[in-house]
Structure formats: C-alpha cells, structure tokens
N, C-alpha and C positions, 0 to 999 in steps of 0.2 A: 324716706326717700332713697330711690334706688340709683347708685352710682353706675360708672363704666365697669364692665365685667373685668375682673382680675385676669391678669396671665396666669398660666399654670404654675410658674414659680411663685407668683404672689399668693396664690390660693395655698400652696404648701407652706409657704413661711407663715402664712395667716393662722392655718390649721396648727402648726407646731407652735406658734406663740399663744394661742388659746389653751393647747394642751399644759403648758407649763404652769397654769395656774393651780393645778393640783400638786406641783412641787413647791409652790408659792406658800400654800397653806401649811406645809410642815418643815421647810428648810429655812424659812425667813426671808425678809426682803433682800438681803444682800446676795444670798445664794441663788435666790429666783430670778433676781435682775440678771445676774451672770447669766442664767440658763436661758433666759430670754434673749439675751444679746447673742449668745451662742447659735440659738434657734433661727434667729434673724439672718445670720451670716452663713449659714449651711448651703453652700452650692447645689443648685438644682441638678438632681440626677437625671440621666436620660430618659428614664421610664417614670410612669405615675407610680406613687406609692401609697397614699390614701391613709387610712387610720393607723396601719402598722407602724408608719414612720413617725406620726404624731405620738404614739404610745414610746416608741424607742426615743424620742427627744426627751419625754418624762423621765424615762428610766437614767437617760445618761445625766440628765440635771441632778437626779438624786445620787448617782454615783460619784460626783465630784464634790458632795458635801464633805464635811469633817470627819466623817465615819461614825458620828454618833448616832445616826439614825440609819435604819435599812428598811424603809417602807416597801411595802408590797402592794402597788397600786393596781395591779391587774393581776390577781393570783392565777396560776395555772393549775388547773386540775390535777390531782395525782391519781393515775390509774388504780383502780381497786385491787387489781393483781399485785402490783407493786406494793401498796401500803398494806396488803395482807402478809407479804413476805418480809417486811421490816422487822428486824430484830430489835425490840424495845431494850436499851440499857438499864440496868437496875434502877439508877437513881430516877429514871423516866417514869417508873411504875410506883414511885412513893408519892403520897399526897404532899408532903412538905419535906424534901430531901435536905433544904437548907433554912436557918431560921428566917422568920418573919422580918420584914423591914419596917420600922416606925410604928405608930400607934395604930391599932386595929380598930374597924368601925364594923357595925352590924346593922341590919334591917329587919323589918318584919317581912316576911316572905308569904305572899298571897299564893292562891292555888295556881294562877295564871304565871306567876313569876317561876314556881317550883316547875311547872310544866316546860317553861322555856329553858331552865337549867338542865332539866331532864334530856330534852332535846340535844342540847349542847354535848353532854355526856355521853349520850347513845351515839352522835356522830364521832366522837373521839374514839369510843369503843371500835366504831365500825371501821375505822381508819387504823386501828391496832396502834394507836399513839400513845397508850399508858395513861396512868392516872394524872401525871403532873401536866400533861398537855390539858386534860379536862379541866385542872385546877385553874390553870392560866387563862383558858377561854373563859371559864365561869367568872372568874374575878374581872376580867377585862368587860364583859357584859354588864357587870353589876356596877362599874365605874361609867360606862359609856351609856347606859340606859336605865340602871336599876332593874335590870332582867325584864324590861317592858319593851314590847314590840312597837317601838315609837314611829308615826306617822310624821314626824317633823324632826328637826335638828339645826345644828349650824349650817348655813349654805343649804345644800340639798342632801345632807346627811340623814340616814333613815335606819329603823331597824333595831335590833338588839345591839349591833356593835357599830352601829352609826355610820355605816359605809356609804360611799359616795357614788352614785352611777357614773358622774362624770370623771371619776378617777378609775374605771374600769372594773368596778366591783359586779356589775350586772345591772339590769334595768331596776327600776324602782320597783315594779311588781316582784321581781326575783327577790330583792333585798327584803322584802316585808314578809317574805316565807321563811320562818324561823329556821326550818331545817336547811334550806339553801345558805341563808345568812352563816350559820355555825359552819357549813361544810366549807363555804368559800373562806372563813377566818382560818379554820384549822388547816386549809390546804396552804394558804400563805403562811402559817406558822410552821408547817412542815418544810417549806423552802427555807425559812429563817434557821431551822434546826439543822438542815443539811449544810448549811454555810457556817454554823457554829456548833461543832460537836459537843462542846461542854455546856450545851444550854440548860440542861437539867439541874446543874449545880450553880447556875445563875440565880441571883434574886429573880423572883417572879416579874417584877415590872420590867426587867430589862428583856426579857423574851417578849412580852406584851407590847412593849414599845418598839421591838424590832419588826412587829406587824403594824402598828396603828400610828407610829409617828406622832404621837400627841404632844400638845404644848404643856402637858402636865404629866410627864410620864411617871413619876412617883406615885401618882394617885391611885394606880392600879395596886400598889402594894396593900393598901388599907383594907382591902376586901379579902384578902389571901386567907385567914383564917376561917372565915364563914364559908368563903368559896370551897376550901378543903372539907368542910363538914357537910355541904351539900353534896359535893360529888361522893363522899364516902356513903352518904345515905342512899342516893341515886343507884350507885354502882354496886351495892352490896346485894 
C-alpha cells in the first residue's frame, strides 16, 4: 500500500535511519539505538545529500562507540601508486611477529580453497602490504567462510569475507568475485593500519576485528598458524 509522498527532510531522515542498520549489526543495540536517535534529529540541510549523507551517518554512529571496534563499512580504494610506495615495517613482513593467541585449529584445504587463499595473498603482494597482512586476510577468510566463496550468509553477507552490499562493500556480484573481495578487505585493512601504526605487533584477531567488527573477534585467532603456513607456501 502506497502512502503519501514524504517530504525531502523525511526522506533524508528515513534513509539515514535505514543506513544505521549496518551499525546495529556490529555495535550492539544500545549504540545503534543512540545512532538512530541521532540520525532522526539531524537538521535538514539546505541542499539534497543522497547516499553520501546516509553513509556519513553510519560512520558517525560507529565513531561514537566505545572504541573497541573500528569497522570499515565502505572501504576506500587505495591508489596503486600510493600502495606501491608504502614502506613495509620489518614486523609487517613477518608471518608471525607475535605469539599466536589461544588453541589453534586446522582444516583440510581443497584445491578451490587453496586457489582462494592464493588470490588473497597475491592481492596483498600487489598492494605491497607484507606477509603479515596476507596472514591476517587469509585467517579472516578462514573464519568467515572456510576460504569458500559462499553465495549466502547472515543477512546479505556474501563471499570469502562475508561482506555486505548494504554496508558499502560493493554489489553482490562484485563481492562474489574473490579478487574484488580480497582487494576490498585489504584496502579496509590498510585504513586500519594507517590509524594504528603498531598493528603488526598486535594479536592477529585485533587487526582482523578492526575491519570486520565481528561478534566473535577472537575467532580469527584460531586459524593463524595454518594461515601462516598457507601464506608461506603461496608466497615462496
């Protein structure tokens, strides 16, 4: 049933409120509710704003959280020239610069899983991010999808990293492309690294969580040893 057309301000407020659902998934009900209330009371600007305002509302909602999460809802692509010029700190080019956290798990790796891991490693190498970033990315995909390019997930989550189209990761078709998904994750990881210079000596799950904002952040840690072995095999 179609109701009366919304005023421009009502449409902007409705869009902002819908966009806060991405924040709700990672920040918890209390923070998300506060974000929604904030979005509902944003004064209408003098010009139309569209999707960029909605995205800004999500990022603002995340910035007011406790600081325990640094989700990258819509990663900004890092120019190839800039990535190539990046100087990789010594710890960032080590597979395991710090001890692993917790009990380690392992899985049987099929040919398709190995190919997906190789795609991730090669993207990290193309961005000159060092071995540690590749290990973080592979371990993240192991936790999120068991290194499988899944066409399903929680809500609209898809692909190797269970990225969500409605949170700015790209279209469903893009996310289902392993090369695109790996590049998007790694670009978001670069943003986390830029804001956290000591990332390479953090536990692996801390950096992974800085991108994914998972409800189970320590889960990434259990795959570190096998992820490091895979990266070593692929990068050698």
